[in-house]
C-alpha positions as CSV (number, residue, x, y, z in Angstrom):
1,M,4.2,-46.7,6.1
2,N,6.9,-44.7,7.8
3,R,9.0,-44.4,4.9
4,L,6.1,-42.9,2.8
5,T,5.1,-40.3,5.7
6,T,9.1,-39.7,5.5
7,L,9.3,-39.5,1.8
8,A,6.2,-37.2,1.9
9,A,7.3,-34.7,4.8
10,V,10.6,-34.0,2.5
11,V,9.0,-33.6,-0.8
12,T,6.5,-31.0,1.0
13,I,9.3,-29.5,2.3
14,A,11.5,-29.1,-0.7
15,G,8.9,-28.2,-2.5
16,S,8.1,-25.1,0.0
17,V,11.5,-23.8,-0.1
18,A,11.4,-24.2,-4.2
19,A,8.2,-22.2,-5.0
20,P,9.5,-18.9,-4.1
21,A,12.4,-19.5,-5.9
22,L,10.8,-20.4,-9.1
23,A,8.3,-17.4,-8.4
24,H,10.9,-15.0,-8.0
25,Q,12.4,-15.9,-11.1
26,T,9.1,-15.8,-13.3
27,R,8.4,-11.9,-12.2
28,F,8.1,-9.7,-15.3
29,P,10.6,-7.0,-15.4
30,T,7.8,-4.7,-15.2
31,E,6.6,-5.5,-11.9
32,A,7.2,-3.7,-8.7
33,P,9.5,-4.9,-6.3
34,V,8.5,-7.0,-3.3
35,G,6.8,-4.6,-0.6
36,A,5.8,-1.7,-2.8
37,Q,2.1,-1.7,-3.7
38,R,-0.3,0.6,-6.0
39,V,-3.6,-0.1,-4.2
40,V,-6.9,1.5,-4.8
41,M,-10.0,1.3,-2.8
42,M,-13.5,2.3,-3.5
43,C,-14.2,4.8,-0.5
44,A,-16.8,7.0,0.3
45,N,-15.9,10.6,1.5
46,D,-17.8,10.9,4.6
47,A,-16.5,11.6,8.0
48,A,-17.1,8.2,9.3
49,T,-15.4,6.4,6.1
50,R,-12.1,9.4,6.7
51,S,-12.1,8.4,10.3
52,A,-12.0,5.1,9.8
53,F,-9.3,5.0,7.1
54,R,-6.9,7.3,9.0
55,R,-7.5,4.4,12.0
56,E,-6.6,1.7,9.7
57,H,-3.9,3.2,7.3
58,G,-2.1,6.0,9.7
59,T,-3.1,8.6,7.0
60,P,-6.2,10.7,5.4
61,P,-7.3,9.2,2.8
62,A,-6.3,10.8,-0.7
63,F,-8.5,10.6,-3.7
64,I,-7.7,9.9,-7.2
65,T,-9.4,10.0,-10.5
66,A,-9.8,6.9,-12.8
67,D,-6.9,9.0,-14.8
68,Q,-4.7,9.4,-12.3
69,A,-4.9,5.6,-11.7
70,L,-4.0,4.7,-14.9
71,Q,-1.0,6.9,-15.1
72,A,0.4,5.6,-11.8
73,R,0.0,2.2,-13.4
74,A,2.0,2.9,-16.7
75,A,4.8,5.3,-14.7
76,G,4.9,2.0,-12.0
77,E,4.3,4.3,-9.5
78,T,3.9,3.3,-5.9
79,W,2.7,4.7,-2.6
80,S,2.8,3.3,0.8
81,A,-0.7,3.9,2.1
82,P,-3.8,2.7,-0.1
83,R,-5.1,5.5,-2.4
84,C,-9.2,6.0,-2.5
85,M,-11.7,6.4,-5.4
86,T,-15.2,7.1,-5.4
87,A,-17.9,4.8,-7.1
88,R,-18.1,6.7,-10.1
89,E,-14.1,7.1,-11.3
90,H,-14.2,2.9,-10.3
91,G,-16.6,2.9,-12.9
92,R,-14.7,4.9,-15.2
93,L,-11.6,2.8,-14.4
94,V,-13.3,-0.6,-15.0
95,Q,-14.6,0.8,-18.7
96,T,-11.5,2.1,-19.4
97,L,-9.6,-1.0,-18.6
98,T,-12.0,-3.2,-19.7
99,T,-12.4,-1.3,-23.1
100,Y,-8.0,-2.0,-23.4
101,A,-8.7,-5.8,-22.6
102,A,-10.7,-5.9,-25.5
103,V,-8.7,-4.0,-28.1
104,R,-5.6,-6.8,-27.2
C-alpha cells in the first residue's frame, strides 16, 4: 500500500509540473501574452455601479461599444482594467459573434 501511495504522489507531482509546460507549448500565436487581459463586463450606468467599479478596479468604468470590442479583439488590444458595456451593446456583440460563428 505504501508503494502505491508513493507512486501516485510521484505521478501527481510529475503531472502538475508537466501540465503548465505542455499548455504553454500549445498556445496559439494570436493569443495575448500571459497577464494581459481583454475583459468586457456588462455594467449599468448608475452612481452605485460606477462607485463599485471604481472601488473594485481603481478606475472609473470605461464604456465601449460592440464595434469597439470587436476592433480590440481583431487588433489584439489589451487593457489593465476591464471595460464596461451596456446591455444593449452586449446584445449587439452576441448577435455579431453568433453571425460570425454561423458563417464559419
